[in-house]
MIMIKE-881381 format. One record per residue (C-alpha): x, y, z. Coordinates in Angstrom, 3 decimals, padded with zeros to 6 digits, always signed. Each point is the difference from the previous one (the first is absolute). Layout:
px:py:pz
X:Y:Z;
...
! end
This chain:
px:py:pz
+178.366:+103.022:+123.829;
-001.589:-002.619:-002.505;
-003.301:-001.178:+000.440;
-000.872:-003.296:-001.800;
-003.763:-000.549:-000.156;
-002.227:-002.114:-002.499;
-001.015:+002.207:-002.882;
+000.430:+003.220:-001.555;
-002.185:+003.445:+000.367;
-002.375:+000.655:-002.375;
-000.026:+004.200:+000.627;
+001.467:+001.940:+001.693;
-003.021:+002.960:-000.601;
-001.407:-000.187:+003.655;
-003.668:+000.733:-001.275;
+000.248:-003.456:-002.177;
+001.669:-002.133:+002.749;
-002.335:-003.416:+000.288;
+003.065:-002.395:+001.426;
+002.049:-000.589:+002.647;
+003.636:+000.513:-001.937;
-000.893:+003.248:-001.442;
-001.655:+001.650:+003.143;
+003.244:-000.840:+001.950;
+002.423:+001.790:-002.233;
-002.411:+002.871:-000.422;
+000.049:+000.363:+004.012;
+003.731:+000.687:-000.687;
-000.475:+002.537:-002.609;
-003.093:+001.869:+000.760;
-001.457:+001.562:+003.188;
-003.903:+000.854:+000.568;
-001.512:+002.871:+002.148;
+000.023:-001.947:+003.022;
+001.644:-003.225:+001.018;
+000.316:-003.230:+002.304;
+002.151:-000.476:+002.910;
+002.438:-002.798:-000.637;
-001.415:-003.408:+000.726;
-003.386:+001.400:+000.586;
-003.257:+001.542:-001.683;
+000.224:+003.024:+002.233;
-000.035:+003.477:-001.882;
+002.862:+002.526:+000.476;
+000.494:+003.174:-002.616;
+002.154:-000.613:-003.173;
-000.318:+002.197:-002.628;
-002.496:+002.159:+001.769;
+001.550:+001.167:+003.870;
-003.479:+000.653:+000.877;
-003.922:-000.629:-000.877;
-003.361:+000.970:+001.052;
-003.444:-000.845:-000.624;
-003.295:+002.488:-000.307;
-002.513:-000.916:+002.770;
-002.656:-001.180:-002.800;
+002.723:-002.321:-001.072;
+000.248:+001.095:-003.613;
+002.869:+002.324:-000.199;
+003.751:-001.562:+000.768;
+002.740:+002.733:+000.121;
+003.587:-001.553:-000.333;
+002.863:+002.687:+000.804;
+003.038:-001.293:-002.415;
+003.310:-000.175:+001.676;
+002.286:+002.549:-001.268;
+003.633:-000.563:-001.715;
-000.692:-003.312:-001.475;
+001.174:-000.759:-003.431;
-000.566:-002.711:-002.494;
+002.624:-002.182:-001.356;
+000.277:+002.304:-003.054;
+000.736:+002.916:+001.870;
-003.565:+001.321:+000.076;
-001.874:+001.427:+002.712;
-002.661:-001.641:+001.862;
-003.006:+002.500:+000.272;
-003.743:+000.429:-000.166;
+000.073:-000.314:-003.832;
+001.752:-003.443:+000.114;
-002.614:-001.569:+002.609;
-003.190:+001.223:-001.789;
+001.814:-001.328:-003.475;
+000.465:-003.301:+001.386;
-002.987:-000.206:+001.719;
-002.506:+001.283:-003.041;
+001.755:-002.127:-002.606;
-001.194:-002.986:+001.712;
-003.509:+001.760:+000.665;
-001.314:+001.454:-002.541;
-000.344:-001.418:-003.469;
+000.619:+003.293:-001.864;
+003.206:+000.851:+001.543;
+002.775:-000.387:-002.753;
+001.677:-002.786:+001.356;
-002.992:-002.090:+001.125;
+000.426:-002.830:-001.798;
-000.432:-003.997:-000.134;
+003.338:-001.678:-000.484;
+000.696:-003.050:-002.611;
-001.588:-002.555:+002.190;
-003.216:+001.904:+000.257;
+000.865:+001.062:+003.835;
-001.367:+002.994:+000.860;
+001.276:+001.147:+003.434;
-000.319:-001.626:+003.017;
-002.122:+000.533:+002.738;
-002.726:+001.549:-001.569;
-002.694:-000.414:+002.596;
+002.151:+002.790:+001.603;
-000.202:+001.949:-003.034;
-003.957:+000.008:-000.470;
-000.165:+001.939:+003.751;
+002.214:+002.845:-001.119;
-001.700:+002.969:-001.516;
+003.078:+002.255:-000.028;
+003.625:+000.375:+000.671;
+001.269:+003.524:-000.393;
+003.019:+002.101:+001.277;
-000.907:+002.822:+002.318;
+003.376:+001.327:+000.397;
+003.682:-000.476:-001.252;
+000.357:-002.983:+002.749;
-003.752:-000.640:+000.733;
-002.411:-002.740:-001.639;
-004.024:-000.570:+000.528;
-001.603:-002.796:-000.796;
-003.537:+000.408:+000.394;
-002.281:-003.754:-000.553;
-003.757:-000.652:-000.619;
-000.721:-001.834:+003.081;
+001.067:-001.108:+003.802;
+003.210:-002.700:-000.631;
+001.200:-001.935:+002.764;
+002.938:-001.433:-001.743;
+001.372:+003.254:-001.509;
+003.069:+000.767:+001.914;
+001.156:-003.939:+000.157;
-000.253:+000.307:-003.608;
+002.194:+003.141:-000.635;
+003.002:-001.749:+001.239;
-000.608:-002.742:-002.423;
+003.086:+000.195:-002.945;
-003.124:+000.091:-002.289;
-000.274:+003.421:+001.024;
+003.921:+000.615:-000.155;
+000.763:+003.575:-001.404;
+002.261:-000.110:-003.560;
+001.629:+002.363:-001.472;
-001.816:+001.840:-002.649;
+002.430:+001.261:-002.247;
+001.470:-004.026:-000.155;
-003.493:-000.835:-001.086;
-000.256:+002.430:-002.730;
+003.702:-001.291:-001.230;
-000.856:-003.658:-000.080;
-003.387:+000.288:-000.421;
-001.363:-003.564:-001.099;
+003.715:-001.889:+001.125;
-000.231:+002.196:+003.188;
-000.739:-003.210:+002.448;
+003.736:-001.477:-001.322;
+001.534:+003.578:+000.968;
-001.477:+000.844:+003.431;
+000.782:+003.238:+001.893;
-001.571:+000.552:+003.491;
+001.750:+001.521:+003.261;
+000.621:-002.989:+002.087;
+003.522:-001.737:+001.613;
+000.855:-001.299:-003.240;
+000.391:+001.059:-003.468;
-000.764:-002.433:-002.941;
+003.467:-000.595:-002.228;
-000.894:-003.055:-002.262;
-002.524:-002.791:-000.784;
+001.254:-002.534:-002.125;
-000.630:-004.189:-000.365;
-001.683:-000.412:+003.118;
+002.557:+002.494:+001.932;
-000.957:+003.297:+001.765;
+002.591:+002.040:+001.169;
-000.552:+003.213:+002.417;
+002.347:+002.290:+001.298;
+000.268:+001.759:+003.525;
-001.904:+003.625:-000.396;
+002.831:+002.049:+001.725;
-002.498:+002.925:+000.063;
-002.728:-001.564:+001.841;
-001.857:+002.378:+002.536;
-000.443:-003.327:+002.680;
+003.253:-001.314:+001.363;
+001.824:-001.855:-003.394;
-000.203:-003.522:-000.018;
+003.311:-001.952:+000.727;
+000.014:-002.219:-003.057;
+002.057:+001.777:-003.180;
-001.910:-002.304:-002.319;
-002.706:-002.129:+000.089;
-000.569:-003.118:-002.608;
-003.365:-001.900:-000.666;
+000.303:-003.049:-001.770;
-002.420:-002.023:-001.440;
+001.012:-003.970:+000.590;
-003.008:-002.322:-000.770;
+001.425:-002.872:+001.505;
-000.468:-000.571:+003.568;
+002.916:-002.203:+000.459;
+002.479:+002.189:-001.846;
-001.206:+002.929:+002.311;
+001.196:-001.663:+003.067;
+003.298:-001.207:-001.886;
+000.932:+003.693:-001.127;
-000.806:+000.926:+003.280;
+002.046:-002.658:+001.883;
+002.816:+000.570:-002.463;
-000.451:+003.902:+000.982;
-000.726:+001.036:-003.589;
-002.791:+001.559:+001.263;
-000.482:+001.604:+003.385;
-003.862:-000.578:+000.538;
-002.514:-002.538:-001.298;
-003.889:-000.230:-000.161;
-002.350:-002.679:-000.204;
+002.413:-002.742:+001.168;
-001.628:-003.214:-000.624;
-002.069:-000.856:+003.353;
+002.041:-003.475:-000.025;
+003.098:+001.921:+000.332;
-000.444:+002.271:+002.871;
+001.356:-002.310:+002.309;
+003.015:-000.337:-001.726;
+000.513:+004.151:-000.031;
-000.751:-000.091:+003.783;
+002.923:-002.440:+000.858;
+002.381:+001.788:-002.500;
+002.387:+001.831:+001.813;
+000.403:+002.786:-002.758;
-003.521:+000.216:-000.386;
-002.913:+001.667:+002.122;
-003.836:-000.256:-000.920;
-002.415:+002.819:+001.130;
-003.614:-000.788:+000.436;
-002.953:+002.132:-000.132;
-003.698:-001.120:+000.269;
-001.074:+002.070:-003.096;
-003.305:+001.312:-000.631;
-001.544:-001.657:-002.841;
-001.935:-003.063:-001.365;
+000.088:-002.606:-002.552;
-003.252:-001.020:-001.416;
-001.883:-001.927:-002.813;
-002.070:+002.094:-002.084;
-002.690:-001.500:-001.784;
-001.298:+002.230:-003.082;
-003.448:+000.681:+000.927;
-000.817:+001.065:-003.549;
+000.671:-003.587:-001.640;
-002.127:-003.127:+000.803;
-000.325:-002.055:+002.167;
+002.141:+002.919:+002.874;
-003.372:+002.275:-000.697;
-001.993:-002.253:+001.929;
+001.050:+000.626:+004.013;
-000.771:-003.916:+000.624;
+002.906:-001.051:-001.994;
+002.044:+002.689:+001.116;
-000.894:-000.990:+003.461;
+000.783:-003.715:-001.074;
+003.550:+001.150:-001.048;
+000.576:+001.349:+003.671;
-001.177:-003.029:+001.690;
+002.536:-002.567:-002.192;
+003.359:+002.169:+000.511;
+001.847:-001.772:+002.848;
+002.369:+003.142:+001.454;
+002.021:-001.682:+002.260;
+002.243:-002.129:-002.354;
+000.527:+003.154:-001.876;
+001.257:+002.074:+002.880;
+001.992:-003.358:+000.838;
+001.810:-000.631:-003.535;
-000.054:+003.427:-001.683;
+000.406:+002.164:+002.869;
+002.045:-002.510:+001.900;
-001.966:+001.002:+003.594;
+000.721:+003.904:-000.893;
-003.980:+001.144:-000.620;
-003.200:-000.192:+001.531;
-003.155:-001.507:-001.438;
-002.105:+002.700:-001.133;
-003.689:+000.622:+000.895;
-000.367:+002.954:-001.990;
+001.333:+002.948:-001.888;
+001.715:+002.026:+002.951;
+002.917:-001.682:+001.418;
-000.150:+000.033:+003.809;
+002.887:+002.821:+000.402;
-002.707:+002.506:-001.409;
-002.141:+001.801:+001.824;
-003.829:-001.130:-000.829;
+000.967:-003.155:-000.600;
-003.325:-002.216:+000.897;
+000.677:-003.636:-000.740;
-002.990:-001.920:-001.428;
+000.774:-003.537:+000.076;
-002.843:-001.013:-001.899;
+001.866:-002.750:-002.115;
+001.652:-002.846:+001.507;
+001.479:-002.721:-002.057;
-002.870:-001.824:-001.238;
+000.373:-002.000:-003.277;
-003.234:-001.815:+000.447;
-002.128:+003.569:+000.494;
+001.949:+001.096:-003.330;
-000.643:-002.906:-001.510;
-003.961:+000.119:+000.624;
-000.398:+003.808:-000.850;
+001.792:-000.920:-003.556;
-002.610:-002.845:-000.536;
-002.794:+002.451:+000.761;
+001.560:+002.433:-002.419;
+000.324:-002.412:-002.561;
-003.086:-001.602:+000.536;
-001.755:+003.647:-001.274;
+002.212:+000.786:-002.533;
+002.397:+002.319:+001.889;
+003.177:-002.333:+000.267;
+001.644:-002.296:-003.082;
+002.063:-002.523:+001.669;
+001.834:-001.000:-003.141;
+001.152:+003.318:-000.621;
+003.687:+001.075:+000.546;
+000.292:+003.236:+001.620;
+002.968:+002.074:-000.260;
+002.054:+000.959:+002.960;
+002.468:+002.700:-000.511;
+002.987:+000.025:+002.224;
+003.575:+002.582:+000.271;
+002.865:-001.997:-000.720;
+001.871:+002.526:+001.829;
+000.158:-000.179:+004.096;
-001.761:+002.978:+002.088;
+000.478:+001.196:+003.348;
-003.807:-001.569:+000.588;
+000.455:-003.361:-002.283;
+003.973:-000.875:+000.437;
-000.661:-003.385:-001.749;
-003.244:+000.766:-002.648;
-000.186:-003.128:-001.969;
+000.101:-002.465:+003.464;
-002.887:+002.129:+001.174;
-001.586:-000.766:-003.830;
+000.783:-003.489:+000.450;
-001.458:-000.425:+003.106;
-003.367:+001.875:-001.211;
-000.160:-001.980:-003.197;
+000.127:-003.369:+001.804;
-002.558:+001.067:+002.575;
-002.478:+001.574:-002.467;
+000.281:-003.220:-002.161;
-000.680:-001.915:+003.275;
-003.392:+001.610:+000.135;
-000.877:-000.201:-003.976;
+001.600:+003.125:-001.090;
+002.459:-000.186:-003.060;
+002.717:+002.566:-000.515;
+003.148:+000.536:-002.183;
+002.853:+002.425:+001.546;
+000.734:+002.943:-002.342;
+003.715:+001.112:+001.649;
+001.709:+003.035:-001.426;
+001.868:+003.077:+001.041;
-001.117:+002.742:+002.306;
-000.517:+002.384:-002.443;
-001.901:-001.864:-002.182;
-002.245:-001.927:+002.966;
-000.822:+003.811:+001.003;
-001.221:+001.199:-003.388;
-002.067:-003.392:-000.673;
-001.786:+000.287:+003.092;
-000.804:+003.352:-000.318;
-001.427:-000.522:-003.391;
-001.886:-002.984:+001.499;
+001.380:-002.462:-002.128;
+000.092:-002.351:+003.178;
-002.674:-002.837:+001.199;
+001.824:+000.046:+003.308;
+003.062:+001.886:+000.978;
+002.512:-000.389:+002.819;
+000.685:+003.706:+000.867;
+001.335:+001.904:+003.152;
+000.147:+003.335:+001.724;
+002.243:+001.903:+001.986;
-001.749:+002.812:+001.997;
+001.672:+003.448:-000.721;
-001.009:+002.233:+003.005;
-001.730:-001.832:+002.543;
-003.505:+001.012:-000.586;
-002.746:-002.698:-000.788;
-001.114:+001.824:-002.615;
+003.363:-000.820:-001.810;
-001.157:-003.855:-000.026;
-003.640:+000.133:-000.189;
-001.144:+002.880:-002.213;
+003.292:-000.541:-002.415;
-000.378:-003.745:-000.634;
-003.767:-000.707:+000.360;
-001.999:+003.119:-000.738;
-002.243:+000.529:-002.933;
+002.167:+003.296:-001.010;
+003.027:-002.427:-000.449;
-001.671:-002.589:-003.002;
+001.122:+002.216:-003.158;
+001.262:-002.506:-002.205;
+004.272:+001.101:-000.704;
+000.161:+001.409:+003.388;
-001.922:-001.792:+002.341;
+001.423:-000.617:+003.812;
-002.956:-002.037:+000.617;
+000.558:-002.740:-002.253;
-002.796:-002.264:+001.261;
-002.320:+002.545:-001.583;
-002.277:+000.372:+002.891;
-002.619:+002.033:+000.007;
-001.993:+000.239:+002.928;
-001.899:+003.374:+000.429;
-000.367:-000.796:+003.534;
+003.374:-000.204:+000.892;
+000.755:+002.735:-002.152;
-002.231:+002.134:+002.423;
+001.670:-001.418:+002.756;
+003.433:+001.020:-001.369;
-001.044:+003.573:-001.222;
-001.447:+000.822:+003.566;
+003.366:-001.173:+001.850;
+001.978:+002.283:-002.286;
-002.026:+002.775:+001.082;
-000.566:-000.410:+003.630;
+002.999:+001.646:+002.000;
-000.820:-002.233:+002.896;
+002.626:-002.968:+000.579;
-003.057:-002.370:+002.284;
-002.594:+001.138:-003.342;
+002.516:-001.187:-002.172;
+001.021:-002.801:+001.700;
-003.931:-001.648:+000.190;
-000.379:+000.957:-003.452;
+002.772:-002.240:-001.319;
-001.233:-003.009:+002.568;
-003.061:-000.105:-001.580;
+001.807:+000.298:-003.368;
+002.275:-002.851:+000.421;
-003.014:-001.968:+001.182;
-001.760:+000.719:-003.540;
+002.948:-000.779:-001.932;
+000.525:-003.454:+001.992;
-003.634:-000.708:-000.932;
+000.223:+001.019:-003.475;
+003.715:-002.126:-000.416;
+001.535:+001.760:-002.895;
+003.234:-001.116:+001.556;
+001.657:-002.784:+001.634;
+002.458:+001.763:+002.307;
+002.671:-001.650:+000.425;
+002.825:+000.834:+002.039;
+001.986:+003.112:+001.983;
+003.547:-000.478:-000.088;
+002.806:+001.238:+001.373;
+002.957:+001.541:-001.962;
+003.651:-000.675:+000.023;
+002.806:+001.916:-001.243;
+003.427:-001.874:+000.094;
+003.469:+002.026:+000.145;
+003.717:-000.403:+000.608;
+000.922:+000.594:+003.644;
+001.439:+003.114:-000.937;
-002.784:+001.821:-000.978;
-001.990:+002.069:+002.828;
-002.795:+002.407:+000.143;
-002.241:-002.373:-001.869;
-003.947:+000.685:+001.158;
-002.718:-001.673:-001.659;
-002.812:+002.027:-000.289;
-003.787:-001.229:-000.235;
-000.038:+000.283:-003.616;
+002.860:-002.567:-000.194;
+002.639:+002.304:-001.329;
+002.836:+001.425:+001.643;
+001.047:+003.553:+000.194;
+003.548:+000.180:-001.034;
+000.440:+003.511:+001.525;
+001.188:-002.149:+003.299;
+001.883:-002.497:-001.449;
+003.485:-000.184:+000.527;
+003.394:-001.935:-000.451;
+001.331:-001.320:+003.658;
+003.898:-000.165:+000.517;
+000.567:-003.541:+000.805;
! end
């Protein structure tokens, strides 16, 4: 089974995954203690066959599934789980280090609350947290917390990200020139996949991906250009799978760069951008305009319709800011744009051109800096931009994964920032930490409602759109389920008789 997609992976070390392409491959190779049911974010046992929480919410005990082996033949046990999690959490761990890009470990906010990970028996692991942390279970199913082979990491060390070893349904074989080859794990503890060999190919040109899908050179294609989806729908040899993904596309304003440190300017940018043509042109109608960070599919979603398209209001705010020296109408600001299509941005440059024209109409000049996804992520995390076109796909079905991850002041460290607006707000931080610590869904929803209202008032982003995701395949491919993360779990995919 050959899968064509717009970009190659960056790293196959699950602890350092920051891009969609790496994440999907890692999900085929690795497993976490818990996992999501296909097509949802509901939890079920993974490498832990059962687990429980103490009455005070501070101790979690996981009972490891017996008889599971890593792809290198070494056994999964409590020691391997402790090794995998501690090398992320503990800076004194011999394998805790930054990679060559400066990125440390994914989801550091989860690691901040873990006090200790220890084996209490050969197949039992106890995790102690320093405070109640409501997203804990949902996070433990994410690929960032996948369990890796300690012996493989010890063997490969700095190059481990090129030689991944997990317990998942597919084992790694080869990665060369944008082509990643996986083979079925015949000793997989669960039902083995139907596919013998799974190949991911990077095909950057969207038209070329469609040509290769039509010819049969590939079996599955991601990020078909929005204008060509109808062709796939009508083609007798092709089929289209659609899903309302848990995502958001947004324009982040770097609040450490004048004039975007002034809320008036940020509000002006929100009033200036017309989202309707963005949805019609760049998404071909397969998206809904966004009014906030959380998509409608996400619990806790609270639409705050503060900014209707109003170029006159935008112009007035910019004039006010210019009058007291907070905005220079003659300066040209840098708008960073990914060249690589994403599930939340199928046509990034078209979106950027609409934004650029909208901002020019109200007196704010921009130049586009268009670059590949790896460079785009690195530059945004380092704060090189004035404005950055970005997006996010929710990992775990919890609002914390959007609001705290993308907008909290904890996540503004240059070089590893997830909050690429570099927006720091003590009141928002208080709300988001309180929501993490509450075990009441009703209380959390009330706090997230207030948080979204505050975010709208301070306007660090322009929320742009929540997209549908489409995966195209040959008609002899069956079993495709598009998860909320936009990834396909290839365990259930198979070749059909025709």
